[in-house]
N, C-alpha and C positions, 0 to 999 in steps of 0.2 A: 835382809832376811833376820830372823831372830836369832840365828846361829852365827856368831861372829868368828870366823875361821882365819886368824891373823890378817884382819883386815878385808878378807875376801867373803863374797857371798856364797852360801852352801848351794845354789843352784841358779839354772837358767832357763827361763821360759821363752819358747819359740812361737811366734805369731805368723798369720799367713803372709803378711808382707815381707817376713824374713825368708820365705821359701820359694824357691824357683822351682825344684824338683827334688826327689828323694836323694838322688846322687850328691847333688850340692848339700844338702843338710847333713848327710853322712860324712862329707868332707870335713865341714866345719866342726862337727861333734869330735871327729878324730884330733882335729887341732886343738879343740879345747882340751881334750884328755890328755894330749900330749903336754900342754902347758901346765896342766894340774898335777902332772906327775912328779913335780919338782916343789909341790906344796907340802907343809909341814903335815897337814891332815892327809892321811892316804886313802880314807873312804871315799868312793865315787862321787862327783858331783851330780846334783839333782837334774836330770835333764827332762823338761816336761813340756807338755802342751797341752790343749783342748782338743781331743779327738773323741767327741761324743757319738758321732754318727749323723747322717741327714745332713742338715744345713750346716750343723757347727762340726766343721772339720778342718783343721790346720793343714793336714797332710792329705795327700791324693790317696784313694784306696778305702780299704776298711776301716770302720764299718760304714757301709753305704746306707743300709736302713736307719731311719731316724728311730728315737725311743718310742714315738707315737706307731710308727708302721710295726715295730715288735710288739708292742701291746696289743695292738687290732689284729695280729697275726692268728692263724689256726693254732700255733703251738709258741705261745710267748716265751716260756721258760727255755725251749730249745733255741729260739732265736736270739735271746738273750744271751744265752752260752755262745753262739756263733759270732755274735757281734763283739762281745767281749774278748774271745779268742782272737778274732780279727784285728781288733784294736791294739791287743797286746803284741801280737807278731808283727804288726806294721810298725809300731813304734820301736819295738826291740830290734827289728831288722835293719834301722839305721843308728841304733846307739842310745835311744831315749830310753829312761827308765821309770817315768812317772806319768801317768794319764790324769787330768784334772776331770775326770769322769768316774762313775755315771751321776747324772742328775736324778735325785730321789724326790723331787717335788711331787706332790699329789694334787694334780690341778682341779679346778673346780667348774669352770665354765669354758665350754669352746670358744678359742680366741683369745683366752686371758694370757697373762705375761709368759707363763712357762709354755702353755699349748701353742701359741701362735707361731712359735719355731720348731714345732713339734719334738719338745725337749724331755717331755713327761711320759712315762709308760701308759699312765692309767688316771682315771679319777678314783680307782679302788687303791686303798693303802695296801691291801693284801697283794694285789697284783704288782703294785711299784716294788713292795719288798721282795716279792719272788724273783721279778725280772732284775732288779737292782743286784741281789745277793748273787745271782747266776752271772751276770755280768762280771762282777768282782771278782768272784772265783775263777772264772775262766781267764781273766785277763792276769790275774797274779800268779796263776798256774805256769804261765809262759814268762814270768819274771818281770812284769812291769806293774808296779804299785798303783793302786786305784785310790781314788779320791771321791768320798761320797760328798754331794753338795745339794742344797745350800741350807745348811742346819740353821733353825729348826725347821725350815721349809718354806719355800716362795709359792706352793700351790695355791694360797688364797690370794695372790697378788693379781690385781685386774690387769687388763692389756697396757695401761698407762703407768702402771707402778714399776718403773725400770730403776734400780738402785743405781745403775751406772750414770744415770742422768741427774736424778734428783732424789731428796730424801723420801722415804717410804715409811708408812706406819701402818702395820697389820694389826687389826682389831679382833682378830679371832681369839677366842677363850681359852684359857690354859689347859681346860678339859678336851677341847677339841685339838689344840696343838698336840697335846700328849698322846691322844688316841689315834689321831688321823695322821699328822704331820710328821711326827717323831718315830711313828711305828716302822717305817722302813729302815731307819737307823739301826733298830735293835737286831734286825736280821743282816743288816751290813756289817754291824760289829762282830755278830757271831761268825759271819762268813770271813771276818779277818781283815777287812779294809784297812789298808795301812794310814790313810789319811783322811780326815774330815774337813771340809771347807764350811766356815761360818757364813751366814747371809749379812749383807750390810741394812737390812730392813730393821726398824725398830718393832718389836714385838711387845705390845702394850701390857698384855698380861704377865710377862715375865720380867720386863725391865722397860718402864715407859720412857726412859730419858736416854737410853744409849742403844746403838745398832747392836746386833747380836755379837759381831766380832770384836766389839769395843766392850763388852758387858761381861763381868765376872759371873754375874747371875746365869747368864745363857751358857756360857762356858762350864759353868757348875752343873747346868742341867744335864749337859753331854757327858761330862766326865762322872759326876757323882750319882746322877739318877739313871743313866744309861751304861756307865761302866766303861766308857772309852778310855784306852790306855795308849792309844797311838799319837801320831803327829795332827796336831790342830794347824790350819793354815787360813789366812784371810782370803777373801776376795781382793781384787784391786785396790791398792792403797789410795790411789787417786779417784775413787768412784765420786760422782756428784752427791750420792746419799751422805757424804762426810762432811759437805762444805760449811756445816757449823762446829767442826771439831778440829779447827787448826790446820797448819800445814803439814807436811809429811812428817817432820820431827814429833810433833804433838801426837799425831795419829798412831805413829810407829810406837812410842812410849805408852800410851794408852792400850794400844792392843796388846803389847807384851805383858803389860801390868794385868790386864784381863784374863791372860792364859794362853794367849796365841804363841805357837812355836815357830811358826814360819810366816813371814810378812811379804805379801806378793806386791812387788814394786815393779808395775808393768807399764809406766808412762812412756817407755821407749827412750828414757833418758837416764844415762848412768848416773848422773847427778842426784837423781832422786834416791837411788839405792844407797849412794855414799852418804846422803844426809840422813837417811834412816839408820845405817849402821853407827854413825856418827853419834846420833842422839840416844841410840841404845846404849853403847859405850859410856857416853856421859852420865846417863841416869844410872847405869850399874854402879860406876864410880862413885857417884854423890850419895847413893843410898836410895834414890827415888824408885828404883827397881829393886825388888827383894832378890839377894844373891843366890839364895837356894832354889827358889823357883825358877830363875833364869837358868841355873845349872841344870835343873830337871829338865827344862824345855831343850837345852842344847843337847842333853843326853838322849833324849827322844829321837832328835833329829839325827844325832850321830848313829843310833841304834838302826834307824831306817836307812841311812846311807850304807852302813855296813853289811845290811842285808840284801843289797841289791847286786 
């Protein structure tokens, strides 16, 4: 991750295969926090998972409804509030403090990439904005930071355009990206979302050569155009979409240089995280990474941790 803490990472992500039951995870988290108590940085670890709802849940329990179920309900705002609160209480109850949710993609066609797993609230940008901001507010009200994703939006992606597996280019115009796909992020930022995850797709109208999470132009779109001042986080650094961008070291440095604050190393290998941290430290020492920008990123991460 892009915040180096005396050679340690700033956080831990939990996957379904790590989880037997809530009691087991709670015990692991207590052990981690006990070990962290001797660290020179006193701010809490970021303990996170993907608890979107419906099919995308790492923990048993809330939110049971998918985003699509919420969007299709008689009162989407009420159910978005309910699922956000449920997600927050579920995670907080075992000691987690970050949820990599909600998804703010505005899907286009039934069965496309985001819709096939019922991860999008609606084809309407206004409906996604309303539901997403309600989820964020309810979740953060119980002390669990929200992550709006996947900026600037995977809604236009077809069913086969999966960035986990292969490179994806989205040819949607800049005007449509800004009026439709980015629209829910304005509400999410206004609602105070603590983190925004950037997509690994290439958005030809914004930067034809780099995926969003490696692109200063797309990060600038989020920071400068929409005014987001919180923590940026990448999607999984080992994603198939990045096969043309070198190994972990190169990807980590490129993402940090683009303006990403947290780098998600989720290959289930401790070595991947160590490689990323070493690459960032070396790039900082050599001047390949700008020291002031790096310090600003670290400060944003520390502010997030201090507030949890």
